[in-house]
C-alpha positions in Angstrom: 0.1 0.0 -0.2 1.1 3.5 -0.9 -0.5 6.5 0.6 0.4 10.2 -0.7 1.2 13.2 1.3 1.0 16.9 -0.4 1.6 20.0 1.1 -0.1 23.3 -0.1 -0.3 26.8 0.1 -2.8 29.2 -1.2 -0.4 30.3 -4.0 -0.5 26.8 -5.1 -4.6 26.1 -4.7 -4.9 25.7 -8.4 -2.0 23.5 -8.9 -3.3 21.1 -6.4 -6.1 20.8 -8.5 -4.2 19.9 -11.3 -2.0 17.6 -9.2 -5.5 15.7 -7.8 -6.5 14.9 -11.5 -3.1 13.7 -12.4 -3.1 11.4 -9.4 -6.5 10.3 -10.5 -5.5 9.7 -14.1 -1.8 8.0 -13.3 -1.9 6.0 -9.8 -5.2 4.0 -10.6 -2.9 1.0 -10.5 0.0 2.2 -7.9 -2.0 0.6 -4.8 -3.2 3.9 -3.5 -4.6 4.1 0.1 -4.9 7.6 1.9 -4.3 10.8 0.3 -3.1 13.3 3.1 -3.2 17.0 1.9 -1.8 19.1 4.6 -2.5 22.9 4.4 0.4 24.7 5.4 -1.2 28.1 5.5 -4.1 30.2 7.2 -6.8 27.5 8.6 -9.8 29.2 6.4 -7.9 27.3 3.0 -8.9 24.0 4.2 -12.4 25.1 2.9 -11.3 25.7 -0.5 -9.9 22.1 -1.3 -12.6 19.9 -2.8 -12.0 16.2 -2.3 -14.0 16.0 -5.8 -10.7 17.4 -7.3 -9.5 13.8 -7.0 -12.3 11.9 -8.9 -12.7 8.2 -8.1 -10.3 8.6 -5.4 -12.0 11.5 -3.3 -13.3 9.4 -0.5 -9.3 8.5 0.2 -8.7 12.4 0.4 -7.9 13.5 4.2 -7.5 17.3 4.9 -5.5 18.1 7.5 -4.7 21.7 8.7 -0.8 22.1 10.1 -2.7 23.2 13.6 -3.6 19.5 14.2 0.0 18.7 14.9 1.5 21.8 16.5 0.1 25.7 17.6 3.2 27.5 16.9 4.4 27.9 13.2 7.5 30.2 12.2 7.0 32.8 9.2 9.2 30.6 6.9 6.8 28.1 4.8 9.9 26.7 3.3 10.8 25.3 6.4 7.0 24.5 8.0 6.0 22.7 4.6 8.9 20.1 5.7 8.0 19.6 9.2 4.2 19.1 7.6 5.3 16.3 5.3 7.1 14.2 7.9 4.3 14.7 10.7 2.0 13.7 8.0 4.0 10.7 6.7 3.9 9.4 10.4 0.2 9.2 10.5 0.1 6.4 7.5 -0.1 2.8 8.1 1.1 1.8 4.7 4.4 0.6 3.6 5.5 3.8 1.9 4.4 7.4 1.7 5.1 9.2 -1.5 5.7 12.5 -0.7 4.8 15.4 -3.1 4.7 19.0 -3.2 1.1 20.9 -4.4 2.9 21.9 -7.4 4.1 18.3 -8.6 2.0 16.8 -11.3 2.1 13.2 -12.4 2.5 12.7 -15.9 3.0 9.0 -16.5 1.4 5.7 -15.0 3.1 4.8 -12.0 3.1 0.9 -11.3 4.2 -0.9 -8.1 6.8 -3.5 -10.3 8.4 -0.7 -12.2 9.0 1.7 -9.1 10.1 -0.9 -6.6 12.2 -3.9 -7.2 12.2 -7.4 -5.8 13.4 -6.0 -2.4 11.1 -3.5 -2.3 13.5 -1.0 -3.0 12.4 2.5 -4.7 14.2 3.0 -7.9 15.7 6.3 -6.8 19.4 7.4 -7.1 21.4 7.9 -4.1 23.8 10.9 -4.3 26.0 13.2 -2.4 24.6 16.8 -1.1 24.5 19.9 -3.0 27.6 22.2 -1.4 24.9 24.5 0.2 23.4 22.1 2.1 26.3 20.6 4.0 25.4 22.5 6.8 21.9 20.6 7.0 24.3 17.4 6.4 26.3 18.2 9.5 23.1 19.1 11.8 21.4 15.7 11.1 24.9 13.6 11.6 25.3 15.6 15.0 21.7 14.9 16.2 21.7 11.3 14.9 25.7 10.4 15.9 26.6 9.2 12.3 28.8 10.4 9.2 26.5 10.2 6.4 27.3 11.8 3.2 24.6 10.4 0.8 21.1 11.7 0.3 18.5 9.5 -0.8 16.1 10.2 -3.9 15.8 12.7 -6.6 16.8 15.7 -4.4 13.1 16.8 -4.1 9.9 15.4 -4.6 8.1 12.8 -5.4 10.5 11.3 -2.6 9.5 8.1 -1.0 9.6 7.5 2.9 8.5 4.5 5.0 6.1 5.5 7.6 7.3 3.3 10.6 10.6 4.8 10.1 9.5 8.6 10.2 7.7 7.5 13.6 11.1 6.1 14.9 12.9 9.3 13.8 10.4 11.5 15.8 10.5 9.6 18.7 14.5 9.3 18.7 14.2 13.5 18.5 11.7 13.6 21.3 13.9 11.5 23.6 17.4 12.8 22.7 16.5 16.5 22.3 13.4 16.8 24.8 11.7 18.4 21.8 8.8 17.6 19.4 9.4 17.5 16.3 7.7 20.8 15.0 9.7 22.5 17.7 13.1 21.2 17.3 13.0 21.5 13.2 11.6 25.0 13.2 14.5 26.3 15.8 17.4 24.3 13.2 15.9 26.1 10.2 18.4 24.9 7.6 17.5 21.1 7.9 15.7 19.7 4.9 13.5 16.8 5.5 14.9 14.5 3.0 18.3 14.9 4.7 17.3 14.1 8.1 15.4 11.0 6.8 18.1 9.8 4.8 20.2 10.3 7.9 17.7 8.4 9.8 17.8 5.7 7.3 21.4 5.4 7.1 21.8 5.1 11.4 19.2 2.3 11.2 20.6 0.4 8.0 24.1 1.4 7.7 23.4 1.9 3.8 20.7 3.7 2.0 21.2 1.0 -0.9 19.3 -1.2 1.5 16.1 1.0 0.4 16.8 2.8 -2.7 18.3 0.9 -5.8 19.6 3.7 -8.1 18.2 5.7 -11.3 15.1 4.5 -13.2 12.7 7.1 -13.2 13.3 10.9 -13.1 11.1 14.0 -11.6 11.7 17.3 -14.0 11.3 20.5 -12.2 12.0 24.0 -13.4 12.9 26.0 -10.4 13.3 30.0 -10.3 17.4 29.4 -11.3 16.5 27.3 -14.4 14.5 29.4 -16.6 17.4 29.7 -19.1 17.4 25.9 -19.4 13.4 25.5 -19.8 13.9 23.8 -23.0 16.4 21.5 -22.1 13.9 20.5 -19.0 11.1 20.6 -21.5 12.7 17.8 -23.5 13.4 15.6 -20.1 9.6 16.0 -19.6 8.3 14.3 -22.7 10.7 11.4 -22.1 8.7 7.8 -20.8 10.9 7.8 -17.9 9.9 11.2 -16.5 7.2 10.4 -13.6 6.2 13.9 -12.5 6.5 17.8 -13.9 6.6 20.8 -12.2 7.5 24.6 -12.4 8.0 26.9 -9.6 5.8 29.8 -9.2 8.6 32.4 -9.4 10.0 30.9 -12.6 6.4 30.9 -14.8 6.4 34.7 -14.9 9.9 34.6 -16.6 9.0 32.0 -19.0 8.1 33.3 -22.7 4.6 33.0 -24.2 5.5 30.2 -26.7 7.5 28.3 -23.3 3.9 28.5 -21.1 1.9 27.6 -24.0 4.2 24.5 -24.6 4.0 23.6 -21.3 0.2 24.2 -21.3 -0.1 21.8 -24.2 1.9 19.4 -23.3 -0.4 19.1 -19.7 -4.0 18.9 -21.9 -1.9 16.2 -23.7 -1.8 14.3 -20.7 -5.2 15.1 -19.9 -4.2 17.3 -17.3 -5.0 20.5 -19.0 
């Protein structure tokens, strides 16, 4: 069983609607259980989310406001969304959770036997952290008492976590810092959810290869620093091993009209326009 966790704030509400449609179209054979939609914004936004966006999967959707877990959040959505992903994943009773951002749109059919090998390892790569995240790696290593220099996954979303491992991580943070994850994580600021989780898996297994088995599928994301290479990224989006696409909200206004039209047409061809 695979549960989905996605985190949304107000500016990405329209993208969440597209994502919901893409999940209904392309995850029918992916053994989806629950879909946790976490609102990382003012609580009134929960009323703007319609479960029918998920079509045949509407009855699997749970809409959760972040205050469900914690009463106090810093004014940094980049940090708080990471905490929300971990907390939502900890609620899951599935074998795996697929972690998404609201802007992540699935564009090809996801199949269990194509995303996982015979040992239940995810077909995602293991890679060293980018230099900008080395301080985050140091924070995670110090907390967990290891020397890990590897990260699992594509360096972003979709990312696959095992919920029971996340629950173990939350317990460890509380026992060793005296703080709940939301408090500890927000105080650190620099650390990312995927760095912390990868370091925890390294501590538990001694080897990320026990849960991830190398490149096979790719997500394609255009962030605000990649506008100049949009055309190259767009080519990758059309490859059969591309499982998801996204464009950062700060990148979109900087694309040309032609580039926007090509991307919108691509989504329409995928049934998501």
